[in-house]
SEGUZA-678954 format. One record per atom (N, C-alpha, C): x, y, z. Coordinates in steps of 0.05 Angstrom, whole numbers, plus 5000, padded with zeros to 4 digits. Atoms other than C-alpha are relative to their C-alpha. Layout:
N
XYZ/...
END
This chain:
416
498749955026/816614715696/501050294999/499049734999/820615335711/501950064978/498149965021/825415235654/499449814977/500450175023/825714935585/501049715006/499050274994/829914355611/498149845017/501950154984/824814165664/497549934984/502350085016/819314175612/500749774982/499350225017/823313685570/500049745015/499650254985/823813185627/498450035026/501549984976/818313115679/499649735012/500350254985/815912575727/497949814989/502250165011/810512285682/501149744988/499350265010/811311535670/497849924979/502150025021/807711435603/498849734995/501150265007/806710685599/497949905021/501950124982/801110265631/501449855022/498950154978/802209925698/500649714992/499650275008/801509245666/502549984982/497650005017/806809425614/502550035017/497649974982/811609655669/500549745015/499750254985/810309015709/501149784983/499050205018/811608585648/503050054994/497249945005/818208955635/501749925024/498650074976/820308845707/500449695001/499950295001/818708095701/502049904979/498250085022/822408045635/503050065006/497249924993/828608365667/501049825023/499050194980/829207785716/499050055028/501149954973/824908035773/498749765011/501450224986/821707575824/497249974989/502650055011/815507235797/497750105018/502149914982/811707445859/499650314999/500349725003/812608175840/497350084986/502649955013/806308125796/497850005021/502050004978/802307955859/500350255017/499549754986/805608535895/498750234986/501249785016/803508995838/497050005002/502950014999/796308745841/498950105027/500949924973/795608835917/500650305004/499349714997/799209505916/498150174985/501949855016/794709755860/497250015013/502650004987/788509535898/499850195024/499949824977/790509905961/500050294991/499949735010/792210535923/497450094987/502649955012/785710485885/497950085022/501849944978/781910475951/500550285011/499349734990/785711095975/499150224980/500749805020/784311445909/497050065001/502949954998/776811355920/499450225019/500449794980/777211805981/500750274988/499349755014/780812335940/497950084980/502049955021/775612275885/497550135012/502549904988/769712385931/500550285012/499449744989/773112975965/500050214978/499949815022/774513315899/497350064988/502749975011/767513195873/498350185018/501649854981/764513485936/500850304999/499149725002/768814115930/499250134974/500649885026/767314205856/497050044996/502950005006/759814085859/498750285002/501349745000/757814795881/501150194979/498849835021/762415085827/499349914972/500750115026/759814645771/498050184986/501949835014/756415075717/497249884999/502650135002/750814555715/498749955027/501150054973/749714545791/497350145004/502649864995/742514705813/500650245018/499649754986/741715395842/500349965030/499950034971/740715135913/502749905010/497450114991/747514795914/502450184992/497849835010/751615365883/501350155023/498549844981/757015715922/502150154983/498349845018/760316285883/502150165015/498149854985/764816535938/502949944992/497250055006/772316615929/501149785017/499050214982/773416155989/499349724989/500850255012/769615585954/501949934977/498250055023/773815655891/502849945010/497350054991/780315685930/500349735014/499950274987/778715055970/500149784978/499850205022/777414675905/502650024985/497549955014/783514985872/502349865015/497950134984/788014745929/499949704998/500250295002/785314035927/500649904972/499550085028/785614005851/503050014995/497149975004/792914245852/501449765012/498850234987/794713685901/499549754983/500550235017/791313175856/501650014974/498349975024/795013445795/502949935006/497350074993/801613375831/500349705004/499950304998/800012645848/500149874973/500050125027/798812525774/502450104984/497649905013/805612855758/499550224980/500349765015/802813485728/501650225014/498749774990/806714125737/498850254988/501349765010/804114835730/501950144980/498549855020/806315245670/498650274996/501049735007/805515975651/500050014969/500150025029/803115955579/501350234986/498749765013/805916655566/503049964998/497150035000/813016415580/501049784981/499150235017/813115805534/499150034971/500849965028/810516115470/500450294992/499949735011/811016725426/497750034980/502249965019/805717045383/500849924972/499150085027/809916925321/499849704997/500250295002/810316175336/497149914999/502850075001/802916145349/498850054972/501049945028/801416485282/501149804981/498850195018/806216015247/498749735001/501150274997/803215385276/497049984996/502950015002/795815555279/498950174977/501049825020/795416085225/498250215010/501849814988/791816525274/501550205017/499049804981/793317175311/497950015023/501950044979/790017055379/500650195023/499749824978/788917565434/498049905022/501850094978/786117245499/499150235017/501149804982/781617675541/499449875028/500450104973/781317595617/497550125012/502549884990/774717965623/498249785011/501850194987/770117595671/501449775014/498550234989/775617115694/501350085026/498749954974/777717085766/502849895000/497350125001/783616615755/500049784978/499650225020/786316155700/502849895004/497550144995/791815635710/500249774981/499450225018/795115135664/501949805013/498350224990/798114455684/500549814977/499350185022/801713975638/501949785009/498150224995/805613325637/500649864973/499350155024/809112885586/501150174978/498949835021/812913435550/502149854984/498150135017/816813195490/500450164975/499549865025/820113485428/498549874977/501550115022/816113405364/500450194976/500049835024/815513675293/497350004987/502649965014/809513935255/500650084971/499749945028/809113935179/498050224992/501749785009/806414605153/500250034970/500049975029/804314675080/499450294993/500549735011/804515325041/500149994970/500049985030/804215564969/498149784988/502150185010/797815164958/500849705002/499250284995/800914524986/502549924985/497650075015/807014554941/502550015017/497749984982/811714724998/499349905028/500450114974/812414355064/502450065018/497949944980/816314585125/499649845025/500150144974/818014185187/500750205022/499749804979/817114625248/500449855026/499650134974/820214385314/498350135021/501849904979/815314455372/500449835025/500150144975/814614245444/497149925005/502750114996/808513795454/499749885027/500650124974/805313605520/497849804997/501950215003/801612955526/497350075012/502549924986/796413235575/500250285010/500249734990/794213935592/497450035015/502449944984/789314125647/499850315002/500449724997/786314825646/497850055021/501949934979/782815095709/499350304996/501049735004/778515715699/497950075021/502049914981/774916085754/498850274991/501349755009/769816615735/499150175023/500749814979/768217235775/497049965008/502750014990/762017245819/498650264993/501649775007/756417745810/501150265012/499049754986/759318235861/502850084991/497449935010/766018235825/500050104971/500349945029/763418385755/499850294995/500149735009/764819045722/498650024973/501449965026/762219345656/501349824979/498650175020/767518985614/499349705004/500650284994/766018325650/497249934990/502850055009/758518385635/499949954970/499950045029/760018455561/501249734993/498750265005/764617845564/498149775006/501950214994/759317415598/497849984979/502150005020/754217625546/500949864975/499050135024/758717355491/500849715004/499150274995/760616705525/497949804993/501850215008/757616045507/498149935023/502050084980/751515775543/501349805019/498950184980/753215415608/502050145018/498249854984/758215925633/498450205017/501549824982/755616305694/501950135019/498349884980/758616795744/500449825024/499450164977/762216455801/500649714995/499550285006/762915785765/502949954994/497350085007/769315405751/499949794978/499750205022/771315025688/502649855004/497650165001/776214455686/500049854974/500050135026/778414205618/502649854997/497750185004/783113645597/500449974970/499350025028/786713665530/502349824996/497950205006/791413175496/501650104976/498149955022/797613285452/499850304991/500249725005/797914045455/502950124998/497449865002/804014435429/499950265016/499949764984/806315015471/498950244985/501049775016/804615495414/496950004998/502950025002/797415245417/498650055027/501249974973/796415365492/498050245001/501849774999/793316045480/497349944988/502650075011/787815715439/498249875020/501650124980/785515365502/498850205020/501049794982/784016025537/497150054993/502849955006/776516135545/499450274987/500449745012/777316855524/501650044974/498449985025/781416695461/498350094977/501549895023/779217105401/502050044977/498249965023/782517055332/499650274988/500249745014/784017715299/501149974972/499250025028/785117845225/503050044997/497249975006/792217735201/500450244981/499449775016/795618325167/499749944970/500150065029/796217965100/497149984990/502850035008/788717805100/498750274998/501149735002/787018525114/500850134974/499049885025/791318745055/498549884976/501350145023/788318215009/497150094997/502849925001/781218425027/499650304995/500449715002/782219175032/501150124974/498749885024/786919294973/498250024976/501749975023/781919124918/497850215003/502149804996/776619564950/501250284997/498849745003/781420154954/500850054971/499049975028/784420024884/497750054981/502349975019/777519984852/498350245008/501949794991/773520464894/501050284997/499049735000/778021064897/500050124971/500149885027/779021164821/497250054990/502749975008/771621064809/498750255013/501149774986/769721574862/501250264989/498849765011/774722074833/498850074973/501249955026/771721984764/497150105001/502849934999/764522054785/499550245019/500549784981/765622604837/498850254986/501249765012/764223174787/497049964994/502850055007/757822824766/498249995025/501650014976/755622764838/498750265006/501249734996/754423514841/497450034984/502450005017/749523424784/497849835013/502050174987/746122864822/498750155023/501249854978/745223314882/498150224989/501749805013/742423844836/497349884992/502450145009/737423344807/498249955024/501650054976/735223154877/498850255010/501049744990/734523884897/497750094982/502249915019/730324024834/497549835005/502350184996/725923424849/498450105024/501549904977/724223714917/499350304999/500849735004/723224404887/501950215011/498149814989/729524734914/501250184978/498949845022/731724984845/498549944974/501550015025/729725034772/500149734986/500250255016/728924514716/502849904993/497450135007/734524024701/499849914971/499950095028/736623904629/500449704998/499950295005/736523214598/502949895003/497250094998/744223164593/500949985029/499250014972/745023334665/498649775015/501450234988/739822814683/501449744994/498550245008/743722284644/502649975017/497550014984/750122474680/499449925029/500750074973/746522424746/499449705003/500650294999/743921724730/502649844998/497550145002/750921514709/501650015026/498649974974/753821794774/498849825021/501450184981/748521424814/500749714996/499350285006/750020774778/502849945009/497350054991/757420844792/500249995030/499950014971/756221004864/498849745011/501250264991/751720394873/502049774995/498150215006/757019964840/502350005021/497849984980/762420224888/499049895027/501050104974/757920104949/499649705000/500350295002/756219404924/502649855003/497450124999/763519244915/501150005029/499049974972/765319504985/498549805018/501650184984/759619095015/500949714995/499050275006/762118474979/502749945014/497550034986/769018585008/499649975030/500750024971/765918675077/499049725006/501050284996/762318005070/502349804999/497650175001/768917685050/501650025026/498649964975/772017985112/498749845023/501550154980/766517695156/500349694996/499750295006/767117015121/502849905009/497350074991/774617015135/500149985030/500150014971/773117165208/498749745009/501350264993/768516555210/501949774995/498050225004/774016125180/502050005023/498249994977/778616365236/498749875024/501450124977/773416175288/499849704997/500250295005/772515495255/502749875005/497350124996/780115375255/500649995030/499550004971/780515575329/498349785013/501750204988/774615125346/501049724994/498950265007/777714535309/502549945016/497650044985/784314635345/499349905028/500850084973/780714575412/498449745001/501950235000/775314065394/501449734998/498850265005/779813515369/502249935021/498150064979/784413555430/498649985028/501550004975/779013595484/499249715008/500750264991/778412955525/497649995019/502250004980/773813145583/499750285011/500649744989/770613725618/498849985028/501249964974/768813935689/500249745017/499950234981/766813345734/501349764987/498750225014/769112855680/503050015002/497149984997/776213125687/500949895027/499350094973/776212965761/500349705001/499850305001/774912225748/502649924986/497650075014/780512195697/502550085015/497749904985/785212605740/500749825024/499450174976/784512185803/500949724991/499150255010/785211555762/502950014990/497349965009/791511835730/502050015023/498249984977/794412005798/500449735013/499850274989/792911305824/501949834984/498250165017/796410995764/502950085003/497349914996/802511435773/501149915027/499250094974/802811265847/500849715000/499550285002/802510525832/502549934985/497650055016/807910545779/502550095014/497749904985/812610965821/500849805022/499550174977/811910515882/501049724990/499250265010/812409865842/502950004989/497449995011/818610075804/502250045021/498149964979/822210325866/500449755017/499850254984/820509695905/501549784985/498750215016/822609235848/503050054998/497149945003/829309595839/501449955026/498750044973/830809565914/500049715007/500150284993/828508845922/502049844983/498150145017/832608615862/502950055008/497349944992/838808965888/500949835023/499450184978/838408545951/501650125023/498449874979/842009045995/499050295002/500949724997/840609746022/501250184978/499149815020/841110305971/499650285009/500449724993/842111045979/497750124983/502349885013/836311485959/500750094972/499249915026/840011805901/500649774981/499350235016/842611135877/497549864990/502550135008/835610845876/498650174979/501249825019/833011445839/501249964972/498750035026/838211365784/499549724989/500550275010/836910615780/497249984987/502749995011/829510735768/499950154973/500049855025/830811255715/501549854978/498550165020/835910805681/498249774989/501850225009/830810225679/497950114980/502149885018/825410675647/501350084974/498749915024/830410945597/500949774983/498850225015/833910295578/498049794991/501950225006/828009805580/497550094987/502649905011/822110245560/500350254984/499549765017/825310835524/498750255010/501349764989/822311345571/502050165017/498249834985/826611925596/498450155020/501749904979/823312075662/501750115024/498849904975/825312505721/498549875023/501550174982/823311975771/499650145027/500749884974/819712205835/500649815022/499250194980/823611795885/498850065028/501149924974/821012185945/497149895003/502750104999/813712015929/499949705002/500050294999/815311285917/500849905027/499150094975/819111195981/498050065023/501949944979/813911546024/497749805000/502150205001/808511065999/500949735009/498950264993/812910456007/500549985030/499550004971/814910646078/497449995015/502650004987/807710776097/498849725000/501150275002/805810076074/501849795011/498150194988/811909756106/501549834981/498550155021/815009516041/502950075000/497249934998/821509886052/500450135028/499449884974/825010146114/502750144998/497549854999/830410666127/502049855017/497950144985/836910346149/502150195011/498149804990/840310986171/500950194979/499249805020/842011626136/498050014977/501649995024/839311636065/499849734986/500150275012/839410876053/497549865008/502550154996/833410416047/500449714992/500050285007/832309666046/497149914995/502650095007/826409286016/499349745015/500950264990/822308736049/500049804978/500050215021/822708076012/497249984989/502750025012/816907935964/498049855017/502050134983/813607426011/499250185024/500649834978/814107916069/498350244990/501549775011/811508486025/497149914994/502750095005/805508066003/498549975026/501450044974/803907896076/499150275011/500749744990/804108636095/497750134983/502149895017/799808846035/497349855005/502450154995/794808286049/498850085027/501049914974/794308496122/498850284998/501049735004/793309216101/497250004986/502650035014/787709006053/497949895019/502050124981/784308576106/499250205021/500649814979/784609156155/498450254991/501449775010/780909646110/497250025013/502750014988/774109436138/499949795022/500150184978/772809106205/497249995012/502750004989/765309116211/499249745014/500750264988/764808366227/501249985028/498850034974/769508446286/498650175021/501449824981/764908976318/497449885010/502550124992/759008506326/500249895029/
END
């Protein structure tokens, strides 16, 4: 997603495999394509299992909950997992985004009502991946709900955040303070993987583990103005009497002579006024802290209600998502080529698949024709006919090839 246009149109196919298969059948496809879809899905599911186990093995020593004996906090361990995770994300049609380039602080304030400053203290690396970008609108209410504004935003169906924390030997003074403030479960050298749903670009900064809301200017004025407006005049009025108060205190400790009754009354009045001012300032301070807690609550709600999975749980969802995308891409490309009944150029097939998704299912997708063809060629369902043209095996032939591939997965009985 290097540009706004590419964020508007990615390779994510949003419907279920069964829904896509039904649409192909309803469009006059061969009835045997449903069997092709089942066998193709089974083979890709078996392949996905190997990816799943590999990713889990790489993540296990980085898991914040891993026992001490299994931990590996080295940069090499994190980079190995990072590389494998990035490949899995690409299979699931995620693309990396730089959250700083797709949002502005003003937009974030407008949408979330928060001024957020993310801190990178203690963090070795943080990366964002997203898919399913689409234009959307958010209704914002103001003036106590009497006014509603429709704000255009860019919303992403799925966002994955990868965070790697610094190891003990990489931590400086600022990093130590950051780790002390982090939630329980975060440890040096660990990695976090988080999956969020339906996140607007302006909300991406809220997903940062170091995100901290700061007081908005208007709230500072609202809280500070009454303290200044009330406290300053009172202090100016009682300032002359404060000298009497100091004199009374000095007389009490024997530093000077006797204090007259009128001066004592003025001192008591000055003390009462001073206590009132201090109490008012303390009340405003408590309001300030309460407002800060409301900010934290709003930030927590923004993250909480969009969070789908964390850490090892994300890996299961991610590999499953990649498997589903692989199956849908391969099925659609094969069906389009088989229905055409003649060799098709690579670009022509790509456009045909995109047109089907757009016209039959209302999905504007930048179809990944290269991924689809590589899987189909490997399974023998399509073959290159010269140049950039490809031909599909007939459905009966495709079923025979898939059946043979499935039967060949395990051959333990033949080794006896």
